[in-house]
Each structure stands twice: as C-alpha cells, then as structure tokens.
N, C-alpha and C positions, 0 to 999 in steps of 0.2 A: 457120209463115206464115215463107215466102219471105222472107231479107234485101235491101239492096240492097247492087247491087254494089259503091256506095263507100258506106264506113263513117262513121259520125258525124263522126269526127274526120280526115278523109280531105279531100282536096280532088280538083276536078275535072282533069282533065290540061289541057295546054296544049296546043296545035298546033304541030309545028316552025316553020309559019311566025313563028306569033305571038312563039313564044320567039326565034327568029333576029332578028326585029324590037326586038323587047325588049333582045335583047343588043348589036346596034349602036347604037340607043340611049346605052344605057348606058356601050357606048365612046366615044363622040362627046363625054359629057357628064366623061366620067373623062382622057380624053387630049386632049382638044380646048377647054378650059376657058375660054381669051380669044376661040374663034370663038363658045361658046356665053354670054360675056358681052355680045360684037358683038351676038347679035341681040337681048340684053335691053339694049343701049342703043337698039338702033334703035323697040323696042317704048313705051320712055321715051319717045322723040323724037317717036313716034307720036300719045302721049296726051297728050303736052303741046302739040301742035297743035292738037287736037282741042280741047283745053280753050283755048286761045288764038279757035277760029272760035265756037263753041256756048254755052260757057258765062259767063254774068252774074252779078258777085254778090250775092248779098244785100243789100237797105238796107235796112240798120237805119235806125231813127224818130231826128229832130235835134230839136234845140229852136235858134231862131236867134239866143235870146241867153244861147248856148252859147259862152264867149269861147276855149275850146280850139279851135272850128273856125269862127275868126272869120279868121285868117289869111290876107294876099293872095295871088291864084292869080302864081306866077313863070313868064310866057310864057316867058323865057329860062333854060334850065336851066345850072347851074354844070355838071354831067354827066350830059348827055342819055344817051338807051339806048344808042343804034349806040356812044358813044362808053364808056360802061362795058361795052360786050361787045369793047370792044376793046381795053379796059385791063385787064381780069381776063382775056378769053378768046382774042384775039388774040395779042396779047403772051410771055402764059407760052407759050403751044404753040407759038410762034416761038425761043423760046427752048431750049424741048424739041427741038427740031429742030435749030438750030443745036448743041447736045450731041451730038446724035448724029451728024451729020455730022462734027465734030472730032474728037469721041473715038472713035466708031464700036464703039458696047457691040454685043452679041449682037442677033439677029433678034427675039429671044422678049423680051429686055429693054426696047428702043423700043417694042415691041406692048405690052408691059400697060402700059408708064409715058404711053403715051397713050391709050390706052382708059380706065386710071383717070380723067387729067385729065377728060377728055370725057363719061362718065360722073360726075362731080361736079358738072361744070358741069351737065346735063340733067336729074339726078335732085333737086337742088338745085332748079334751076327748076320741077319739076314739082311738087314740095312746096309750094312758096311761094305758086304758083298755085291749086293745091287750098285751102292754107289762107288766103290773100286773099278766095276769091268764099267760103267757108265763112261766114268770122266776118264780111265785111261791116263795118268797122270802118272810121268816116269819118274821110276825111283835117283832117290841121290846116287847108284850105283850103276845104273842103267849101262852106263859103256861099260865097265867090267863084266856083266852078264851078258851083254850083247855081241863083246869080242866079234866086231865089224870085221870086215873083209876088207883087204890092204886094197889099198888105191881107192878106197873110199873119199871122196871131196869133206875137208873140217868144217868148211865154212857155209854149207849150203843145208836146208833140210831135208832127211832123208825117211824112208820108209822104215819098219823091219825087217823087212828082208834080206837088208842088206849083215844082218846077227848071221854068226855061224856058231852059234852055241844049237849044242847037240842035246843036252837036256833040256827037254817041253817045260818041264816046270817052272827052272830058273829063269830060262826065258819068257813066258807069259806073267811070271811072277814080277816082270820087274818094269808093268803097267800098270801095278797096282798100289799105287804108292800112296791114294788120299782116299778116305783118312786112312788114321792106322789102326790094324784091328788089332793091335795089341791092347793100344790104350783104349780102345773103345768098349773092348773087353775087357778089360781090366776093371774100368770104374762102372762097367755095368754087375758083373760081381761082386766084387769088393765094394764098391759103390752102395749096392742095396743090402750089404751086410751091416754098412755104418748106419744106412739106415734103420735098420732093423733095433739094432743096438741103442739106439735114438730113443726110438717111441719105447722099448719095454723100459730102458731105466728113467724116461723122460728129463732128456737132458734138456732139452730149451725150453719146462718149467721154470722159476724164478727158485735163485737162490741153489741152482746146482753145484755138489762139488766139481773139483776141478778133474780128480781122477776117473770121473765117470768120463768128463769131456774127452780128455786125452785117450781112453780108450778105445771112442767112437775115431777117434780122428787116424788109430792105425792103421785101418782097411784101406782109409784113403792116403796117408802113406805110403802104403804097398805097392797099392795099382801108382800113383804115383811113377814110385823108381821102376815099373816096369816100363812103364811110357820112357822116360828119361832114357833108358836103356837100347829104345829104337832108334836115340839119336847118335849113343855112342858106336853101335852095329852101322851106322850113316844106312841102316833102311828107309829113315823117313828125317823130314825135317820139322823144325818146327813148327811149320801149319797145316804140315798132315797129323804130328800129335799134339796138338791142339784143339784141333776140329774131330778128331776120335776121340779123346775125352769130354767133349761138350755133346759128343752124341751120346755114347754110354752113360752120363750123368744124367741125363734125359731121360732115357728108357726104363735105369733104374728108379728115378722118382716116379715115373709114368706110372711104370710097374706095382710099385708100391704102393701108390696113392689108391691104387682101385680098392685095395683088400683094406686098408689103415687108414683111420682117420688122419688129421695134419696134427705134426708132430707137437704144435702148442695147446694138443686139446687134452683134455682132463683123462680122457678116456682113447688116451694115444698109442697103447699097450693094448689094446681090443681090437679085433680084427669085426668088421663088417661085417653081420651074419643076415642070411637072406630072410630073417624076420625085418628086420629094418625095412624092406620094399612090401607096398602092399600089393596087390591083388591084379594092379594096375601096371605093373614091372616097375622099376627104378626110376626115383625120385629123389629130390636134392634133399640130403640132409642137414638138419640146422646144427651149426657146430654151436660152441660154450657161450661165444658173445648171442650169438639171437636168442639161446634160448633163456640166457640174462633177462635180454630185452624184454620178450615174450613176457617171461618172469615177475616182471615189475609193471609190465601195462595189465598182467590180471591183478595184481597187487591194489596198482590204483584203481581199475576200476572197480576192485571191490570196495576200496575207503568211500570210492564217491557214493557207492551206494547203500550202506552200512551210513554214511553223513545225511543222506536224502530219505532215510527210514527214522533216523534219530530226532529229524527235525518237525515233523510234526508234534513228537511228546514236549518238545520244547517251548512250543509257541500255546500247548495245553495250559502247562503250568505259570 
C-alpha cells in the first residue's frame, strides 16, 4: 500500500507568505511591545464604553424593611464622578508629564510610564463595571432611589419593578454597589503614582530618609479620603469600599510591575527595555539577589580553577 507523502508525525508545510506574515507579527510583538500594549489599551477602553452603553446590572431582590438599604439618597456628593476622575486621573497624569518635562527621561521611559498609568485606570474601570453589573448588589440608599409604590409589602422580597423612579440612571445605579468604583479608580491612579514615586526615589532601599516616605504616602492618603467619602454619602458600605480599594491597588501594582523592576531593586527607577528580551520573546530577568548569587558562583569557580593551576607548580618545588 502506498504511504502518504506526509508521515504520521510530520506537519504540513507552510507557505512562504504565511511564514513571512507570522515572522513579521512575531517581530512586532517582540520589538514593539509598547505599541502592542497601546492596542490592548484601546481594546480595553472600547469594551468599557460598550458596557456603559448597553449593559444593565442584575437586579437583586430586596425587602423594604431592610435597614441596610434605607439610608437617604445624597443629591450632592462630596466627590462626584467627574471630580474623582480629576483627582485620580488628571492630576497624576499632569504630575507625570511635569516630571517628564523637568527631568527629560528617555522617550521609552516616558512612554511606558504613561502607558502603564492609563492601563491601570482603564483596566480597573473595566473590571469594576463587570463585577458591578454581574453582582447587582443594592446600595445603602436603594429604597430612597427606588421610591417604591404605595402598598408594597415591607417584610417580603420584591422585584425592582416596584420602583417608581423615573430617572433611569439613578434607578439602575442603585444595583451597582459592589465594588466601589470611586475606591478602585482612586487607588488605581493614585496608587500607581505612589508606586512610581517609590521607584524613582528608591524609597525601599536601606537608609531612605523619612521625607521621601512621606511624599510617597500622600497619593495613598488622597485615595483613601476619596474612598471614605463614599461611606459618608451612603453610596457604599465598608465592604464595598474595601473591595474596591483592594481591586484598584492590585491592578495598579500589576500595571506598574509590567514595566518596572521590583522596588527593592538597584535599578527600580529604570523601566525594562525591549533589549532585555531575547529573540525567543519574553523571559524572566534575574533580580539583584540572583545576580549576586551568580557572581559569587563565578568567583568561586574561578578561584578553584586558579588553585588547580597553581597546585602543580607547588609540587614541582
């Protein structure tokens, strides 16, 4: 029986056109990763916009006699949404731009710093809204928002259809309590700024002066005050604010560490370069401890070799 032209373990040959296209795409990903990250940031932003337009939250059932959701609706917020964007988005971005103008770092460093900051903000906003709409947790001021119809039983679970609120935005926001968007957004933007300050000033290196540490804490304190304002306005409870704080902080740390070494590294103020990655793609970069261990091993090996070379000379004498 005639055998097939291709053996069982072989693969089909690829055309030169597909091979050239795959090679070009691979080179783009390996050598221009900030550009690819910018495309990913645009995708995240587009998904967030679609959620704002088309997605409504899950409406969890509630009872009118639940005191946890009977707080008054604050018509004037201490930190409105636009002001939170200004505090945690515009001001940190302005600070980073002023830093770039005054110190004139390399274009690559400026690019990845701003890209990481914007990614932290948008990724946090996307994750927060996905969780908000999926969970559908009532806010502490839900009853005041809902304005339920007269005669609605107070000791049984009811659907959201009992609400008479004519403002659709106010009504739908009543089921977007978990997690706190103000908290997550504030700790994403201001938390990223605090990490950036820590790296540029080597705060986590030994014998760092207290003034640098206090400067790094300023953005965190500002983010904390924004989060606390959501409790004072009865928009969220402690559980919502804490969860938003953790979410924003984790995303900020993730986005910062994608471009910068650990804060205890000797080169924590210098972002990773595309030259740090070989032709095979991304790889693990040894930190300071690993470099020191490798250096000690090399010295030990060199010492043993020199001893072995000198040993015959001693015997000849």
